[in-house]
C-alpha positions as CSV (number, residue, x, y, z in Angstrom):
1,M,194.6,130.2,76.4
2,N,195.2,126.5,75.3
3,F,192.1,124.8,74.9
4,D,191.5,121.8,78.0
5,A,189.6,119.1,76.4
6,D,189.2,117.1,79.4
7,R,187.9,120.1,81.2
8,F,185.2,120.1,78.8
9,R,185.0,116.3,79.3
10,R,184.2,116.9,82.8
11,L,181.9,119.5,82.5
12,R,180.1,116.9,79.7
13,D,179.6,114.5,82.5
14,E,178.3,116.9,84.6
15,V,175.4,118.1,82.1
16,A,174.9,114.5,82.2
17,S,174.3,113.5,85.5
18,Q,171.9,116.3,85.8
19,L,169.4,114.5,83.0
20,P,167.0,111.6,83.1
21,P,169.0,108.6,81.2
22,A,166.2,108.3,78.5
23,E,166.5,111.8,77.7
24,S,170.7,112.3,78.0
25,E,171.7,110.6,74.9
26,G,170.6,113.3,72.6
27,V,172.0,116.0,74.8
28,L,175.4,114.4,75.4
29,S,175.7,114.0,71.5
30,E,175.3,117.7,71.0
31,L,177.9,118.3,74.0
32,D,180.3,115.6,72.2
33,D,179.8,117.4,69.1
34,L,180.7,121.2,70.5
35,I,183.3,119.7,72.3
36,D,185.1,118.2,68.8
37,S,184.3,121.4,67.1
38,A,186.4,123.5,69.8
39,T,189.2,120.8,69.5
40,R,189.2,121.1,65.6
41,L,189.5,125.2,66.2
42,A,192.2,124.6,68.6
43,L,194.1,122.1,66.8
44,E,193.8,125.1,64.0
45,T,194.3,128.4,65.8
46,G,196.5,126.6,68.7
47,K,194.4,128.3,71.2
48,V,190.6,129.1,72.2
49,S,190.0,132.3,74.2
50,S,188.3,132.5,77.5
51,A,185.3,133.7,76.3
52,Q,184.8,131.2,73.6
53,A,185.4,128.9,76.2
54,D,182.8,130.3,78.5
55,A,180.3,130.9,75.8
56,L,180.7,127.1,74.2
57,V,180.2,125.8,78.2
58,N,177.1,128.1,79.2
59,S,175.5,127.2,75.9
60,A,175.8,123.2,76.5
61,L,174.4,123.9,80.0
62,M,171.4,126.0,78.5
63,M,170.5,123.5,76.1
64,A,170.4,120.8,78.4
65,E,168.5,122.8,81.0
66,L,166.1,123.3,78.3
67,E,165.8,120.0,77.4
68,A,165.2,118.6,80.5
69,A,162.6,121.0,81.2
70,K,160.8,120.1,78.3
71,T,160.9,116.5,79.3
72,R,159.9,117.1,82.8
73,L,157.0,119.7,81.4
74,E,156.2,116.6,78.6
75,E,156.2,113.7,81.6
76,E,154.0,116.2,83.5
77,A,151.4,116.8,80.9
78,G,151.4,113.2,80.2
79,L,151.0,112.4,83.8
80,R,147.7,114.5,84.2
81,A,146.1,113.3,80.9
82,R,146.3,110.2,82.4
83,A,145.5,110.6,85.7
84,E,142.2,112.6,84.5
85,A,141.7,110.1,82.2
86,M,141.8,107.4,85.2
87,F,139.4,109.3,87.3
88,R,137.2,110.5,84.6
89,S,136.4,106.7,83.8
90,V,135.8,105.6,87.7
91,V,134.3,109.1,88.1
92,E,131.9,108.3,85.1
93,G,131.5,104.6,85.7
94,T,130.1,105.2,88.8
95,A,128.1,108.3,88.9
96,R,124.4,106.4,88.8
97,G,125.8,104.0,91.6
98,T,125.1,104.0,95.5
99,G,125.5,101.9,98.2
100,Q,126.0,98.0,97.0
101,R,125.4,99.6,93.5
102,F,128.1,102.1,93.7
103,L,130.6,99.5,95.1
104,G,129.8,97.2,92.1
105,L,130.3,99.4,89.7
106,L,133.7,100.8,91.6
107,T,135.4,97.0,91.8
108,Q,134.5,97.7,87.7
109,H,135.7,100.3,86.7
110,L,138.7,100.5,89.5
111,A,139.9,97.4,87.6
112,H,140.2,99.0,84.3
113,A,141.7,101.9,85.2
114,V,144.4,100.1,86.9
115,G,144.9,97.5,85.0
116,G,144.3,94.9,87.1
117,R,142.2,91.9,86.6
118,F,140.6,91.5,89.9
119,A,139.0,94.5,92.1
120,I,137.1,93.7,95.7
121,V,135.8,95.6,98.0
122,G,134.9,94.0,101.7
123,R,133.8,94.5,105.1
124,V,136.0,93.1,107.8
125,L,133.6,91.5,110.1
126,P,133.8,92.5,113.8
127,P,134.1,91.6,117.0
128,E,138.2,90.1,116.0
129,N,138.4,91.6,112.7
130,E,139.6,88.2,111.6
131,R,137.5,87.9,108.3
132,V,136.5,89.5,105.4
133,R,133.1,89.5,104.0
134,V,133.7,90.5,99.9
135,L,130.5,92.3,99.1
136,A,131.6,93.6,95.9
137,A,133.9,91.5,93.1
138,W,135.0,92.1,89.6
139,A,137.2,89.4,87.5
140,G,138.0,90.3,84.2
141,D,135.2,90.1,82.4
142,G,132.0,90.4,84.9
143,P,131.3,90.4,88.6
144,A,131.8,87.5,91.2
145,D,130.1,85.9,93.5
146,T,130.7,87.9,97.2
147,F,132.5,85.0,99.7
148,E,134.3,85.3,102.8
149,Y,138.4,84.7,103.6
150,E,140.5,84.5,106.5
151,L,142.8,87.7,106.9
152,A,145.6,85.7,108.4
153,G,148.2,85.5,106.4
154,S,147.2,87.2,103.2
155,P,148.2,90.8,101.5
156,C,145.3,92.2,102.8
157,E,145.9,91.8,106.6
158,R,148.9,93.5,105.9
159,A,146.6,96.2,103.8
160,C,144.7,96.7,107.0
161,E,147.3,97.9,109.1
162,G,148.1,100.5,107.7
163,Q,147.7,103.0,104.3
164,V,147.9,101.7,100.7
165,C,149.8,98.4,100.2
166,F,151.5,97.4,97.3
167,Y,153.6,94.1,95.6
168,A,154.8,94.9,92.8
169,N,154.6,91.4,90.8
170,D,155.9,89.2,93.9
171,V,153.0,88.7,95.9
172,Q,152.5,85.2,96.1
173,T,156.2,84.4,97.6
174,K,155.6,87.2,99.9
175,F,152.4,85.1,100.9
176,P,152.6,81.7,100.6
177,E,149.7,80.8,102.9
178,D,147.8,82.4,100.9
179,K,146.1,79.7,98.7
180,L,143.9,82.1,97.0
181,L,146.3,84.1,95.1
182,V,147.7,81.2,93.3
183,D,144.1,79.9,92.9
184,M,143.2,83.3,90.9
185,G,146.5,83.4,89.0
186,V,147.3,86.8,91.0
187,H,150.9,88.3,90.9
188,S,150.7,91.5,91.9
189,Y,148.4,93.6,94.5
190,L,147.5,97.1,95.5
191,G,145.4,97.5,98.6
192,T,144.4,100.2,101.0
193,P,142.0,99.8,104.1
194,L,138.5,101.5,104.6
195,F,137.8,103.7,107.7
196,D,134.4,104.5,109.0
197,A,133.5,108.2,110.0
198,S,135.2,107.6,113.5
199,G,138.5,106.2,112.4
200,S,137.5,102.9,112.9
201,L,138.8,99.7,110.3
202,I,135.5,98.7,108.6
203,G,136.6,97.3,105.3
204,I,139.5,97.1,102.4
205,I,139.6,98.4,99.0
206,A,142.1,96.0,96.9
207,V,143.2,95.4,92.6
208,L,145.0,92.6,91.6
209,G,146.9,92.1,88.7
210,E,148.0,88.9,86.7
211,R,151.2,90.9,85.7
212,A,152.5,94.2,87.5
213,L,150.7,96.9,87.6
214,D,151.0,100.2,85.6
215,E,152.1,103.3,87.2
216,V,151.7,102.2,90.1
217,D,152.4,105.7,92.1
218,L,149.0,107.1,89.9
219,A,147.5,103.8,90.5
220,S,147.8,104.1,94.6
221,S,146.5,108.1,94.4
222,V,143.4,106.9,92.8
223,L,142.9,103.7,95.1
224,E,143.6,106.4,98.0
225,V,140.8,109.0,96.4
226,F,138.0,106.4,96.2
227,A,138.6,104.5,99.4
228,V,137.5,107.8,101.1
229,R,133.8,107.5,98.9
230,A,134.3,103.5,98.9
231,A,134.1,103.6,103.0
232,A,131.2,106.2,102.6
233,E,128.9,103.7,100.7
234,L,130.0,100.6,102.3
235,E,128.5,102.5,105.6
236,R,125.6,102.7,103.9
237,A,125.3,99.5,102.3
238,M,126.0,98.5,106.0
239,F,123.5,100.5,107.2
240,D,120.9,99.2,104.8
241,S,121.4,95.6,105.1
242,E,121.1,96.6,109.1
243,M,118.2,97.8,108.8
244,Q,116.7,95.4,106.4
245,A,117.4,92.8,109.0
246,A,115.7,95.0,111.8
247,R,113.1,95.5,109.4
248,S,112.8,91.6,108.6
249,S,113.0,90.7,112.3
250,A,110.3,93.3,112.9
251,E,108.2,91.8,110.2
252,Q,109.0,88.0,111.5
253,A,107.8,89.4,114.8
254,S,104.9,90.9,114.2
255,Q,103.7,88.3,111.8
256,A,104.2,85.8,114.9
257,K,102.5,87.9,116.9
258,S,99.7,87.9,114.4
259,R,99.6,84.4,114.3
260,F,99.4,84.1,118.1
261,L,96.4,86.7,118.6
262,A,94.8,84.9,115.4
263,K,95.8,81.8,117.3
264,M,94.5,83.1,121.0
265,S,91.2,84.8,119.1
266,H,90.3,81.9,117.9
267,E,90.7,79.5,121.0
268,I,89.3,82.4,123.2
269,R,86.5,83.4,120.9
270,T,85.4,79.5,120.3
271,P,84.3,78.4,124.0
272,L,83.0,82.4,124.4
273,N,80.4,81.4,121.4
274,G,79.3,78.7,123.5
275,V,79.1,80.5,126.7
276,L,77.3,83.7,125.4
277,G,75.1,81.6,122.8
278,T,74.0,79.1,125.4
279,S,73.4,81.9,128.2
280,E,71.3,83.8,125.3
281,I,69.2,80.5,124.5
282,L,68.5,80.0,128.4
283,T,67.4,83.8,128.7
284,A,64.4,82.8,126.2
285,T,63.2,79.9,128.7
286,E,61.1,80.2,131.7
287,L,63.5,81.1,134.4
288,D,62.7,81.6,137.9
289,D,64.5,85.2,139.3
290,S,67.5,83.0,141.0
291,Q,67.9,81.5,137.4
292,R,67.8,84.0,135.7
293,E,70.4,86.1,137.8
294,L,72.6,83.4,137.2
295,V,72.2,83.4,133.3
296,D,72.8,87.4,133.5
297,I,76.2,86.7,135.4
298,I,77.0,84.3,132.7
299,R,76.4,86.7,130.2
300,D,78.2,89.6,131.8
301,A,81.2,87.5,132.9
302,G,81.1,86.4,129.3
303,G,80.7,89.9,127.4
304,N,83.4,91.3,129.6
305,L,86.1,88.8,128.7
306,L,84.9,89.2,125.0
307,S,85.8,93.0,125.7
308,I,89.2,91.9,126.9
309,V,90.1,90.2,124.1
310,N,88.5,92.9,121.4
311,D,90.7,95.4,123.4
312,V,93.9,92.9,122.8
313,L,92.8,92.8,118.7
314,D,92.4,96.4,118.3
315,L,95.1,97.1,120.3
316,S,97.6,95.1,118.2
317,K,95.7,96.3,115.2
318,V,96.5,99.8,115.7
319,E,100.6,99.5,116.5
320,A,100.5,97.5,113.4
321,G,99.1,99.8,111.4
322,K,96.3,97.9,110.3
323,I,92.9,100.0,111.2
324,S,92.2,102.4,108.0
325,I,90.1,105.5,108.9
326,E,87.0,105.5,106.7
327,A,84.7,108.4,105.4
328,A,81.0,108.0,104.6
329,P,77.8,109.7,106.0
330,F,76.4,108.8,109.1
331,D,74.2,110.3,112.0
332,V,76.0,111.3,115.2
333,R,73.0,111.0,116.9
334,E,71.7,107.9,116.4
335,Q,75.5,106.4,117.2
336,A,75.2,108.1,120.5
337,S,71.5,106.8,121.5
338,N,72.7,103.1,120.4
339,V,76.2,103.4,122.7
340,V,73.7,104.7,125.8
341,R,71.1,102.2,125.1
342,L,73.9,99.3,124.9
343,L,75.3,100.7,128.4
344,R,72.1,101.9,129.9
345,P,71.1,98.1,131.4
346,R,74.8,98.4,133.2
347,A,74.2,101.6,134.7
348,E,71.2,100.9,135.7
349,Q,72.5,97.8,137.7
350,K,74.8,100.1,139.8
351,S,71.8,102.5,140.3
352,L,73.0,105.4,138.4
353,Q,71.3,108.1,136.6
354,L,72.6,108.0,132.3
355,T,71.6,110.4,130.3
356,L,72.1,111.9,126.9
357,R,72.1,115.5,125.5
358,I,72.9,116.6,122.0
359,D,72.6,120.1,121.0
360,D,70.2,120.9,118.6
361,D,72.7,122.9,116.5
362,L,74.4,119.6,115.9
363,P,74.3,118.8,111.6
364,P,71.7,115.8,111.1
365,R,74.5,113.9,108.8
366,V,78.2,113.8,109.0
367,L,81.1,112.5,107.2
368,G,83.5,110.4,108.9
369,D,84.1,106.9,110.7
370,A,80.8,106.1,112.7
371,A,82.4,102.6,113.9
372,R,85.5,104.2,115.4
373,V,83.5,107.3,116.8
374,R,81.1,104.7,118.3
375,Q,84.2,103.2,119.7
376,V,85.5,106.3,121.0
377,L,82.3,107.0,122.9
378,T,81.9,103.2,124.3
379,N,85.3,103.5,125.6
380,F,84.6,106.8,127.8
381,L,81.3,105.8,128.5
382,G,82.1,102.0,129.5
383,N,84.9,103.7,131.8
384,A,82.7,105.9,133.3
385,V,80.0,102.9,134.2
386,R,82.9,101.1,135.8
387,Y,84.5,103.5,138.0
388,T,81.1,105.6,139.0
389,D,79.6,103.5,142.2
390,A,77.1,106.1,142.9
391,G,75.4,109.1,141.4
392,A,75.2,110.0,137.9
393,I,76.8,109.7,134.1
394,E,75.7,112.7,131.5
395,V,76.9,112.1,127.5
396,R,76.9,114.8,125.6
397,V,77.4,115.9,121.9
398,Q,77.5,119.4,120.4
399,R,79.3,121.3,117.9
400,D,83.1,122.6,118.8
401,A,84.3,125.8,117.2
402,T,87.5,125.3,117.8
403,I,88.6,123.3,115.1
404,S,86.9,123.5,111.8
405,D,84.1,121.2,111.5
406,G,84.7,119.8,115.2
407,V,82.2,118.1,117.1
408,R,82.7,117.4,120.7
409,I,81.9,114.4,122.6
410,E,82.2,114.3,126.2
411,V,81.3,111.9,129.3
412,R,81.0,113.3,132.8
413,D,80.3,111.1,135.9
414,T,80.6,111.5,139.5
415,G,83.1,109.5,140.1
416,P,86.3,109.2,142.3
417,G,88.1,111.6,140.2
418,I,91.9,111.0,139.2
419,P,94.7,112.8,140.4
420,E,96.4,115.6,138.5
421,S,99.6,113.4,138.4
422,C,98.2,110.4,136.4
423,R,95.4,111.9,133.8
424,E,98.4,111.8,131.3
425,R,99.4,108.5,132.0
426,I,95.7,106.9,131.7
427,F,95.9,107.2,127.9
428,E,98.9,105.0,128.3
429,S,98.6,100.8,127.1
430,F,97.9,98.9,130.2
431,E,98.0,101.9,132.4
432,Q,95.4,102.1,135.2
433,V,95.1,104.4,138.1
434,A,95.5,102.0,141.3
435,E,93.4,104.8,143.5
436,T,90.3,104.6,141.6
437,A,90.6,101.1,140.3
438,N,89.5,99.3,143.6
439,G,89.2,96.5,141.9
440,A,86.8,97.3,139.1
441,G,88.7,95.5,136.4
442,G,89.6,96.5,132.9
443,T,92.6,95.7,131.0
444,G,93.8,99.4,131.1
445,L,93.5,99.8,126.9
446,G,90.4,101.4,126.3
447,L,91.7,104.7,125.9
448,S,94.8,104.2,125.1
449,I,93.3,102.9,121.9
450,A,90.5,105.6,121.9
451,R,93.6,108.0,121.8
452,Q,95.2,106.7,118.9
453,L,91.7,106.5,117.1
454,V,90.9,110.0,117.9
455,E,94.5,111.1,116.7
456,M,94.4,108.7,113.7
457,M,90.8,111.2,113.0
458,R,92.8,114.1,113.2
459,G,90.9,115.3,116.4
460,E,91.9,115.7,120.2
461,L,91.0,113.9,123.5
462,G,91.7,114.7,126.8
463,V,90.3,114.8,130.7
464,E,89.4,117.1,133.4
465,S,88.6,115.5,136.7
466,E,88.6,116.5,140.3
467,I,89.1,114.2,143.0
468,G,85.9,113.6,145.1
469,I,84.0,115.4,142.2
470,G,84.2,113.5,139.0
471,S,85.6,113.0,135.7
472,T,84.8,114.4,131.9
473,F,86.7,112.6,129.2
474,W,86.1,114.7,125.9
475,A,87.0,114.0,122.6
476,T,86.9,116.7,119.7
477,I,86.6,115.3,116.1
478,P,86.6,117.1,112.8
479,L,83.5,115.9,111.3
480,P,82.5,117.7,108.3
481,C,78.7,118.4,107.7
482,V,76.5,116.5,104.6
483,S,73.5,117.3,102.9
484,D,70.7,116.3,104.0
485,T,69.3,112.7,103.1
486,P,65.8,112.0,102.8
487,G,64.5,110.7,105.9
488,A,67.0,112.4,107.7
489,E,65.0,115.4,109.4
490,G,63.2,115.0,112.6
491,R,65.2,112.2,113.5
492,D,64.9,111.5,117.3
493,E,67.6,111.3,119.5
494,V,67.0,107.3,120.8
495,A,67.7,104.8,118.4
496,D,65.2,103.5,115.9
497,P,62.4,101.4,118.0
498,P,63.0,97.4,117.0
499,T,61.7,95.9,114.8
500,P,58.9,93.5,114.8
501,E,60.4,90.0,115.4
502,R,61.1,88.2,111.9
503,R,60.7,84.8,110.7
504,W,62.1,82.5,108.0
505,P,59.7,79.2,108.2
506,G,61.4,76.8,105.7
507,L,64.4,78.3,105.5
508,R,67.2,75.5,104.8
509,V,70.7,76.6,106.2
510,L,73.6,74.4,106.3
511,V,76.1,75.0,109.4
512,A,79.4,73.9,108.8
513,E,81.0,73.5,112.4
514,D,83.2,71.1,114.1
515,N,82.5,72.2,117.6
516,R,80.0,70.3,119.4
517,V,79.0,73.0,121.6
518,N,78.9,75.8,118.9
519,Q,77.0,73.4,116.6
520,L,74.2,73.0,119.5
521,V,74.4,76.8,120.1
522,A,74.0,78.1,115.7
523,S,71.0,75.0,115.5
524,R,69.0,76.4,118.3
525,L,69.4,80.2,117.6
526,L,68.5,79.9,114.3
527,G,65.7,77.2,114.7
528,A,64.6,80.0,117.4
529,L,64.1,82.0,113.8
530,G,62.3,79.2,112.4
531,C,64.9,77.7,110.4
532,E,65.3,74.5,109.2
533,V,69.2,73.9,110.2
534,E,71.2,70.6,108.9
535,L,75.0,70.3,110.8
536,V,77.8,69.3,109.0
537,D,81.5,68.7,110.6
538,D,83.8,69.5,107.9
539,G,85.0,70.9,105.0
540,E,84.2,67.8,102.5
541,A,81.2,67.2,104.6
542,A,79.8,70.6,103.7
543,I,80.3,70.2,99.8
544,G,78.5,66.9,99.5
545,A,75.8,68.2,101.4
546,V,75.3,71.2,99.2
547,Q,75.9,68.8,95.7
548,N,72.7,66.4,97.1
549,Q,70.4,68.7,98.7
550,D,69.0,72.3,98.5
551,F,70.2,74.9,101.0
552,D,69.6,78.5,101.2
553,I,72.3,79.9,102.7
554,V,75.5,78.2,103.9
555,F,77.4,79.0,107.7
556,M,80.9,78.2,107.1
557,D,83.5,77.8,109.9
558,S,87.2,78.7,108.3
559,Q,88.9,75.9,110.6
560,M,87.7,72.4,110.6
561,P,89.7,69.2,109.8
562,K,89.9,66.9,107.3
563,L,88.9,70.9,104.8
564,D,88.9,74.2,105.7
565,G,86.5,76.4,105.4
566,I,88.5,78.4,103.1
567,E,89.1,75.5,100.5
568,A,85.7,74.3,100.9
569,T,84.1,77.3,99.6
570,K,86.9,77.6,96.5
571,R,85.4,74.3,95.4
572,I,82.0,75.0,95.8
573,R,82.3,77.9,93.8
574,A,84.1,76.0,91.2
575,D,80.9,74.1,90.5
576,A,78.8,76.2,88.3
577,S,75.3,75.2,89.7
578,L,76.8,76.6,93.2
579,T,77.6,80.0,92.3
580,H,74.7,81.8,93.7
581,L,74.3,79.8,96.9
582,P,74.9,83.0,99.8
583,I,77.9,81.3,102.0
584,V,78.7,83.3,105.0
585,S,82.1,82.8,107.3
586,L,81.6,82.1,110.4
587,S,84.9,82.4,112.5
588,A,87.1,82.9,115.7
589,N,89.3,85.0,113.5
590,A,88.3,88.6,113.9
591,F,91.1,90.0,111.8
592,A,90.3,91.9,108.8
593,E,92.8,90.3,107.0
594,H,90.8,86.9,107.7
595,K,87.9,88.2,106.0
596,D,89.3,89.6,103.1
597,T,90.5,86.4,102.5
598,C,86.6,84.6,102.9
599,L,85.7,87.4,100.5
600,A,88.4,86.6,98.1
601,V,87.7,83.1,98.1
602,G,83.9,83.1,97.0
603,M,82.2,84.2,100.6
604,D,79.4,86.5,100.5
605,D,79.9,87.8,104.2
606,A,81.3,87.1,107.0
607,I,80.7,87.0,111.1
608,D,83.0,86.8,114.1
609,K,82.3,84.5,116.9
610,P,80.7,84.8,119.8
611,V,77.3,85.2,117.5
612,S,74.0,86.2,119.0
613,R,70.6,85.7,117.4
614,D,70.4,89.3,116.6
615,D,73.8,88.5,114.1
616,L,72.5,85.5,113.0
617,E,68.9,87.6,111.6
618,A,70.8,90.4,110.4
619,V,72.8,88.2,107.9
620,L,69.2,86.4,107.3
621,A,68.0,89.8,106.6
622,R,70.6,90.8,103.9
623,W,71.1,87.4,101.8
624,C,67.4,85.7,102.3
625,A,65.4,88.6,102.6
626,S,62.8,87.2,99.9
627,R,61.8,84.7,102.1
628,Q,61.5,86.5,104.9
629,R,58.3,86.8,106.5
630,P,56.7,88.3,110.0
631,A,55.8,86.5,112.6
């Protein structure tokens, strides 16, 4: 057949159209060489066979396909390698971060991997979603400060409307109102929105460059993949931030509540100290029956008010987790006897028969928190006396085999009884049973506090009751037995008899107290013990007094004008000659934190107002025992 060079030229062009431009040059050059060879062959022989022509064409096409396949494989391998390197660099760079730290690492390594100078992760602020708060940002050489900006007129606004948003090299032209782009020198932009688990828009992630970004398709894929993780970590960071804000708010509320309670405690206890102290002083004077009855009313009313104040403070401490349970050996018999003896006068005023039964097999000494056990029993017995108008009350302490090392404390009364529907509710704060209260008073806090204390001691409590018959409140508390100590055997079921009255004739006592009534109470109570009392009304006067006179002990109020007791104690302790002078806090602030502060600045002891003669006598016995003399 005759050789048709034009046909081969058309085939050459067809092959060229199937090849990428970058790779077509070499293949086309070889095709041109084949066509030239065929042309020379035709000129020499005058013809080219059909088989030769087909072989020539097939060879050319096969060669073109092989070159194209090779090129595609090389491109794919290179793309895979670059993708793997890009993903690896971001994954490894963010591996040790979570929450806010992850977002910071992500902006750094994403900017490096994609080839941008800047990267940001921001939270879209509700409810209008019109502003973005940038939580993490990378600017070339290091992290950038966080900031907020308006979405309107920015590429981030466009990104928030859909998926990946890309502007190759004209982002400033597209968004002329976004002055931040000009300030940053940004020309390219790649961003995508962030959604929470419910599909709601919560933020945005973007990479910004000073020049066109390389391999945009690959960069977009990387951004979309890490946007999922970024959204999850943004949710975590938002949750952590909200929890921190809630925690901070709760702490501030708790601190405000503590300050309020401390203030109210001080403001109530200060006049109560005058009321109860003065009534105690009057009780020691000669009174006729009518006068004594009135003084007893004052003492009872003041005692009830003090009990309410203590209940409120105890509840606040329990709720704030500021009460700890201690473990020390103590005698359950002694604690029960003391509580019964304390409340017996109130029972006798109502002509109630009050008895105490303690089982013989009860260990002589157990390990636990004596103060909290006594508080629980006091709440039980106090309620029984309050709500029982006639009959008897029995306090019983015994072993309880239902729990390991269990001791059961129960108080049984002949009161009105409690309806079954109310028996669980009475252990809630401020709850009382209307059918049984009958104007008996109380805050409804005692049983709530008792329940929480028993639970803190890993015990149980409850009530059994029958309308018209009475109620039994019980608590079972694990109190392990401890080895007997000398003198523990044979202890009676009642408390030790009172010791003879003790006196401290000539004991020099300084009382720093700014309240005139409380000055009078302290001087009279201490004077009754034989002390020589000097009064000052502020911290500066107290410092001057101890520097110029000799005292055996100082009672120091905490809150005084000019200079408070805390600062006065610090200055006294700074004087080497006064380091051994006993200083005792005499404060209306009954919080443990305040007592800790007093001891930390150098005070030796602390007692709360209102104070009794017994309280003062106990302090003198602890710190001035060498000067004590029998009456």
